[in-house]
TIMARVEX-784319 format. One record per residue: z, y, x of N, C-alpha, C in turn. Coordinates in pm, whole numbers, plus 50000, padded with zeros to 5 digits. Each point is the difference from the previous one (the first is absolute). Layout:
ZYXZYXZYX ...
//
This chain:
238691317332975500615012650041501105003849901 501165004250053501105004949918500375014050047 500135009349904500225014050034501265005349933 500845006950076501195006649945499755015149997 500165006049882499785014449982501355007149984 500145011250070501205008249992499595013949952 500585004249888499625013049942501195006849936 500055013250013501065008049938499605005249863 498874995549949499575003749866499214988449941 500304996949874499324988749937500075001749849 499224991749930500055000749855501434997349952 500505007149898499255007949901499725014550039 500395004350121499675013850040498485001550003 499525011649958498565002449991499555009650108 499194995250093499355008450101498884991950064 499295006350091498864993350062500384987750081 501175000550065500434988750083500304987949912 500765002249892500384988749914498794993949930 499075008349956498824994449932499144992150099 499915004750125499234992750100500664986750033 501325000050018500714987650033499944990049885 500095004949876499914991149885498614993649993 498965008150023498644994750001499834989650111 500565003350118499904990950114500684986649968 501175000649937500724987849968499194991149904 499385006249901499164992449909498854993150071 499405006950094498914994350082500504988150081 501185001650062500564989250082500324987749914 500535002349880500294988949909498714992449967 498945007549967498734993649964499414992050115 500315004150122499434993450118500984990350066 501124997349932500924990050047500735003450128 500215012950025500695004350122501455003249967 500924992550058501415001849971500505013350058 500825006849922500515013050043501285003249925 500755009250056501265004349939500185014950027 500605007049904500295014350015501505002150013 500395009050087501375005050010499955014649958 500755003649896499885013449943501325004849942 500105013049964501195004749929500064994349859 501194999749943500154996449860500055012649915 499434999549882499945011649912500824998049873 500824989549995500774997349879499144993349895 500465000549876499234993949891499944985050015 498794994649990499844985550003499834994550141 500005008650101499824995250136501364997650062 500244987750043501294996750059500095005750141 501235002450045500225006250129500924991650086 500555006550107500884993250095499314988350068 498725001550032499284989650070499554988849911 500255000849870499604989249909498494999149992 499514987949985498574998149992499545002249856 498935007349985499445002549868498514996950005 499454996349887498564997649993499415009749899 499245009550049499325009449912498614994449971 499195008049933498654995449969499134999250125 500495005050112499185000150122500584991550111 501064992649979500474991250105501495000750023 500434995050115501414998850034500515013050063 501145004749950500565012650049501504998250023 500485004550116501435000750026500415014749989 500855003149904500395013849972501435002750050 500255012350043501305004050053500445013049933 501305002149989500505011949931499415012850058 499455008349913499385012350044500755012249948 500045010550080500635012649958498915010249969 500285008949904499035010149961499825010450110 498795005750004499675010250098499855013349927 500655010450050500065012849930498655005749962 499075001150096498715006449971499014990349935 500394987349988499134990149937500874990949914 500415004749882500984992849918499574986249956 498704997149999499544986749961499994990250117 500225005250120499994991550119501394994550029 500054989750083501254994150045499924997250149 501135002150069500114996050140501044989150010 499684989550071500924988850015500214997150148 501224996150035500354997250138500734986550008 499284989149978500634986849999500504996050138 500954990750002500534995150127498944991650071 499945001650131498984992850077500104985049982 501234994849997500164985449989499384994649872 500165007349891499434995549872498484999550011 499425010850052498545000650017499534988850093 500684998550114499554990350100500094985749946 501074996949928500154986549946498914996949898 499725009749912498954998049900498644998550065 499745008150101498704999650065499844987350085 501074995950067499934987750078499704988049911 500595000049882499764989149905498534999849956 499435011849981498605001049960499074996850117 500435003650125499254997450123498595006049998 499905013249998498685006449994499224998550131 498695000649989499135000450118499765014350044 500245009349908499735014150028500905008749913 500415011550053500795009749923499145012449977 500015004749876499285012449965501025009949946 500185011050073500955010449960499215011549939 500355003549875499225009949926500615013949999 501275001350037500695013049994500955001450117 500545012250017500695003350124501525001049990 500584995949887501435002849982500854987350010 501034998849915500994989650018499454985950008 499254995749900499474986449999498854998650099 499165010150010498944999750099500544998550140 501085007250029500634999150131500504985950028 500574993449898500474986250017498834990750031 498875002549937498834991850025499525001050144 499995012250053499605001950140500954992550093 501295001549976500994993550087499904984849990 499754994949880499864985549984498794995050078 498865006749986498784995750070500215000050151 500665010450050500265000850144500924988650045 501064997849922500984989850037499414986050000 499004997449915499394986849991498654999450071 499665010950069498745000850074498794996749912 500035005349879498914997749905498985011350005 498754997049969499015010849988500415009749889 499845012850028500485010549909498875009449962 499685000249872499075009749942500835010849933 499625012650018500655011049929498925008249933 500265004549878499025008449931500585013949976 499175009850028500385014149990499425005549870 500895003449906499555004049867500195014949971 501005006250060500425013449957500165009350120 499465012149989500155010250104501255008249971 501164994650039501265006649969500145013650067 499405001650117500145012850072499345011449922 498864997249937499395010249915500885002949879 500604989649945500835001649882501165009550024 500604999250119501195008250029499745014949979 498785004350029499685014349989500135004949856 499714991149905500035004049859501415000449943 500964994850076501395000349955500855009550084 499325008750077500715009750084500764993450114 499554988450045500714992650105499164999150128 499245010750027499115000150116500754996950129 501245004350010500784998250123500224985250034 499834991449900500204985850024498734993050051 498875006949999498744993750038500034993850139 500495007150104500004993850134500824987250004 501124999849929500854988049999499304988549926 499355003449888499284989849923498844994450082 499275008750069498894995550083500484990350108 501125003550064500514991550107500454986549945 500695000349884500464987549941498834991049963 499005005649934498864991949953499224994250118 499815007950104499274994950116500804988850067 501325001650007500864989550055499934987549912 500055001849871500024988849906498734991650011 498865006750004498724992949996499594994450137 500725003350105499614995050132500204984950012 500794994249909500274985750006498924991549935 499095006249928499024992249924498904994650091 499544987949968498834994750068498735006049940 500105004649876498905007349936500585009149893 499675012850008500395009449895498785002949914 500084995949874498875001249909500125012849918 498925007649993499985012649926498944999249891 500155007749891499084998649887498705007750010 499865008850101498795008150008499705003650145 498735002850025499595004250134500625013550036 500155008549899500645013050022501414997950057 500784991149939501364997450046500004993550137 499044991250024499904993750131499785010450109 499125009449975499735010550099501245008650024 500735003249892501215008050014501034992850086 500204987249977501004992550077499554997750144 498714997750019499494998150135500245012550084 499815011849939500245012550071501475001750039 500884993749923501445000650029500444989350099 499094991450043500324990050100500394986449947 499754997349870500284986749945498984990050054 500474987750025499144989750056499764988749899 499054991250033499744987949921499735003149853 499185010049975499705004149863498884991649940 500114997249871498964992949927499865005949861 498884997149935499715005749868500264989649891 500815003849903500214991949879499795009549882 498814999949945499635009349894500644995749867 499575006449892500534997049868498854997449903 500304992649895498984996649903500365004849860 499224995549904500225004149862499684988449906 500814998349900499774989949897499185006449889 498694997650000499125006549902500104993649862 500764989249989500294994749868501145007749935 500925004750082501145007649949499665014749981 499225005550090499595014149990498525000449970 499695004249877498634998449951499765009649884 498775004649988499655009549893500194994149860 500024986749992500144993849868501355002849935 500955005150078501335003049945500065013949935 498895007550003500015013349938500294998749849 500875008749951500454998849862500265013749939 499365002649889500255012449927501425000049942 500494988249965501384999149949500995004550107 499764995950123500885004150110499925015150020 498815005549996499845014550015500765007549889 499904995149879500715006549889501514998350013 500424988150044501444997550014500625008850108 499245002550107500515008450108499935014949966 499225003349899499835014249964498825006550067 499044991750050498805005450065498985004349895 499744991149905499015003149897498625002150061 499365011249965498665002850051500025009350121 501185002450058500105008550119499564992250124 499655007450104499644993950129501304996050070 500084987450044501264994850055499904997550150 500745008050077500174997650143501204990650017 499874990250087501054990150018500515000050144 501324999250015500634996950128500874987749979 499904990350090500864988249997500664998650137 501314998650000500694998250127501415005549993 500644999750114501365005150011500005015049980 500925004949918500135014549979500965005450105 499435003950112500795003950115499265010950078 500725008750070499365011550066498894996250097 500164988750073499024996450102498654996349940 499924998449868498744996749935499155012449968 500465011650044499225012349977499975004549856 501044996749923499985002949857500115014849967 500435008150097499985014449977498565004849978 499044993450067498605003449979499534996149861 500514988749951499624995549867500555009349893 501245004650019500575009549905499245013350003 499635004450119499215012350012498674998549927 499354988450022498714997549935500164999449848 501094994049953500244999249855500125013949941 500675009050073500145013849954498675007249996 499184997950105498695006450007499074994949890 499984986949979499144994249896500445004949863 501315001049981500525004749872499595014549974 499965007950106499625014149987498515001449972 499174992050071498565001149985499464992949877 500664989049963499544991949885501184997149908 500525010349936501214998049919499784989849888 500924990249996499954989949895498924989550016 499285000050114498874990950018500304987950088 501115000450074500274989350095501494996950007 500314987550037501394995950022500084992850134 501204999850055500284993050126501004988949970 499554987750012500854988449974500604995550134 501324999850008500674996150124500784987149974 499554989450065500594986849981500754995950126 501304998649985500874996850113501335007049983 500834999050101501315006549996500445002950142 501035008050014500505003450132500715013450001 500435004550118500835012050010499325013049958 498665000149992499285012249962499825001149849 500434989749927499794999749855500655012049931 501215003550043500715011049935499305013350026 499445001750119499245012150031498815001349905 499334988849975498855000049908500465003749859 501114994249957500505002949864500355014849985 500505006050105500445014049993498885009950030 498804994950022498895008950036499565009049885 500324996149877499605007949885498574997849957 499304990550061498614997249965499944991349875 499255004749901499924992549875498824990349997 499274998850112498874990850005500284988150091 501284997150024500414988650083500644989349912 499544987750016500564988549928500604990550103 501294997449990500684991050094500304986849931 499514989250058500134986849936501104991550061 500535003950119500904991050072499214988850064 500704990550063499344988550062499344991349893 498814995350030499314990549913499434988850086 499854988249942499404988950073499304990949900 499314989950053499304990649913498895006749920 499814995349876498935005249915500165014749968 501265004549987500235014249971499415008850110 500224996150125499465007850111498484999250001 499464988249980498544998449997499375008849893 500635000749884499485008149889500085014950030 501085004250064500135014250034498925004350098 499784991850103498935003150096498675001749927 499594989849927498674999849941499835010249887 501125004549942499935009049885500025014750040 500135002950129499925013850047498605003050051 499775012250045498635004350034499775002850147 501075002850075499865003550141501324997050070 499934995150123501204997250078500245011550097 501135006549987500355011550085501084995650098 499654999050129500924994350098500165009650118 501075008249999500155010550100500734995950127 500244987050022500784995650114499174998950127 500515005950107499374998850132500824991650095 500994992749947500914992350085499804984949989 498984995649929499824985649977499524992850126 500524988150023499434991450103498814992149946 499904998849868498814994249937499705006849866 500914999349904499775006049870499474990349898 500794989649967499574989649907499565005549865 500685010549953499735004849864498585005849987 499445004950109498625005049992499034988649971 500234988550062499164988349969500184995749856 501245000449951500264996349860499255009349906 499985013050033499295009749918498504997650003 499464997250119498574997350013499594988049916 500794989250010499694988049923500085002549851 500795010249960500165003449858498945009849952 499075003650087498885008349960500235014950009 501025004450078500315014350008499415006450124 499435012149987499685007950119501305004950063 499975002850129501245003550072499875013850064 501065007949984500185012250078501174997450093 499775000450131501044996350094500035009050122 500644994850106500275007550122499294993250117 499405007950087499274994650116500944997850118 501084992949974500994997150104500694986949965 500434992650102500724987649977499084988149984 500604988649965499264987649991498914999649896 500065008849900498965000149895498645003550057 499985006450118498725003950060499224988050051 500644988250003499264987950036498954996449896 500225004149874499074995849896499635011049901 500685011450002499595011449918499035008750078 498835002449942498975008150066499665011749909 500155012150056499775012149921498605000549942 499955003049872498755001749924499204987149988 500624988750037499354987149978500794991849898 501284997550029500844993249902501275007949968 500025012750044501175008549977499675014450035 500865009149955499975013850049501275002050080 499865004250126501155001350088500195014350046 501245003250036500315013150060501034997950108 500245010250081500984999050107501404998649943 500854993150073501384998349958500685013749990 500585002949886500695012749980499135011049940 498694997649987499095010149945500034999149846 501015006149942500204998449856498935006949917 499425010850050498955006949924498754991349987 499584993950112498814991449994500284987549918 501214994850010500364988349919499875003349852 500525011649958499905004149861498545002449960 499225005950090498585002349973499254986749981 500334990150082499354986949988500314993649865 501245001449954500344994749868499225007149890 499915013050011499235007749902498544996150000 499454997450120498604996150011499764986549932 500894990650023499854986949938500135000649848 500875008849955500215001649857498735005049930 499225008050072498845006349939498674992950029 499994991250101498744994350046499964984949975 499494996349885499964985949962499144991550092 498865005350045499124992250087500654997250135 500735009850052500724998050126501084989449983 500725000649889501044990049972499414986049995 498874998749934499374986849987499554994750136 499475008950084499564995950134501184995250084 501085008050002501164996350080500644987149947 500064998749868500604988049941499174987650032 498685001249992499134988650029500144995550144 500005009650093500144996650142501414995250032 500985005549928501384995450018500164985649958 499324996249893500044986149954499434990750106 498925004150065499424992050108501014998350115 500705010950031501024999350106501094990149963 500485000849876501074991149956499554985450004 498784997349956499504986349996499864994050140 499905008650101499874995150139501344996350061 501095003049931501354997650054500614987649934 499594988450047500454987449942501274995150067 501064997749920501294996050056499904987050080 499304989949947499964987150070499375001450138 498945007950009499375002150130500965007150096 500755009549948500955007450083501134990850047 500484991349912501054990650040499464989250092 498724996549986499394990550094500095005650143 499705012850014500065006050134501435000750051 500975001649908501405000150041500394986450058 499554989249938500304986750052499374997750137 498845005950023499384999350132500895006850103 500575011549963500935006950090501234991350027 500534993949893501154991150017499684989050102 498874993349981499634988950088499835004750144 499405011950016499785005350134501325003050071 500945005949926501295003450060500804987350033 499944990049913500684987250027499424993750126 498685000250014499354994450118500395007650126 499965013349991500385008250116501434997150043 500894998649902501414997450031500184986150064 499234990349952500074986550056499524999850144 498895006850027499465000750136500995006850093 500615011049953500975007350083501204991250032 500444991949899501154991150021499664989450105 498774994549994499594989950096499905005850140 499535012350009499905006550131501385002650059 500955003549913501375002450050500634987050048 499654989049932500594987150034499394993850126 498785004250034499304993850115500405006550132 
//
């Protein structure tokens, strides 16, 4: 089997899509499955203009990318169809997997259609929900129409959670399948806890709430700032909020005037693993996730979670079992849950223990095994349909 992947986001950009695709590529390499990525170029050591590059995860064809205003770390690329088609014809894939909906993803759809190849598409981001947080509600109907049109070409649209599958089914999407997410418990683990890291960050002996992810309005960070203010008022000098990531909301956080917020910027590798394990609680106010990879990372790192009972996280976060949850937008209850965790050690230990069990059940290899089953099924379905058309 040979697979061509088309994505509008890839390493070195940091987000859930890129980390999933990088993990997938490593799995494919280990299992001897040939594959190639078509992605934007980000400058630096990655060559562009369709040049072939070999990263630590496989073969990548990169194309010139332009910066996006609301996501300065992202790139959008619009390569010429002939370049894409020639490269893909030379590779001769058995299946096309389109991971995103923009310039390069669009080329992947058109290529698969033109070559009558089986087409898998994966739905990672609920853009329509995101628009509301940027004051662009008026664009929702147009976005909904575009996305439904875009995904109608797929032989299988894979979603990361049952919650997302139900949402799309209600909107009339067809051929839906589940492609969950896993966790590397070697990378995210309690053994990375470090007092040196706590001291270096300025945590010391204070209680450390952690948020990891994009610093953007759709992540519900206004609730986190509200909670930071409430905790500071109720427990002055006793707690800090560590925010790891970057994005358009970063300046709002800096201007909040809160002296119990520590901003680390983007972190990865051992630094990220140490930050997770060296904090005391994961505070995740986002209700827009299609899955929520960072919650699994926090669980594997031994942290209890305070989160939201909305979005893809509800597939595996259970209130008062492995997390404390509140309704999306309920900032008072969210702040109360953080205060409760700060004061109740036995509750924290219970949630952390059960969270660890949840994380250990999410094995990447098993998840990718099921993805290959989907690939094989779609290839077979496409072959049968072609034979029926020919007869």
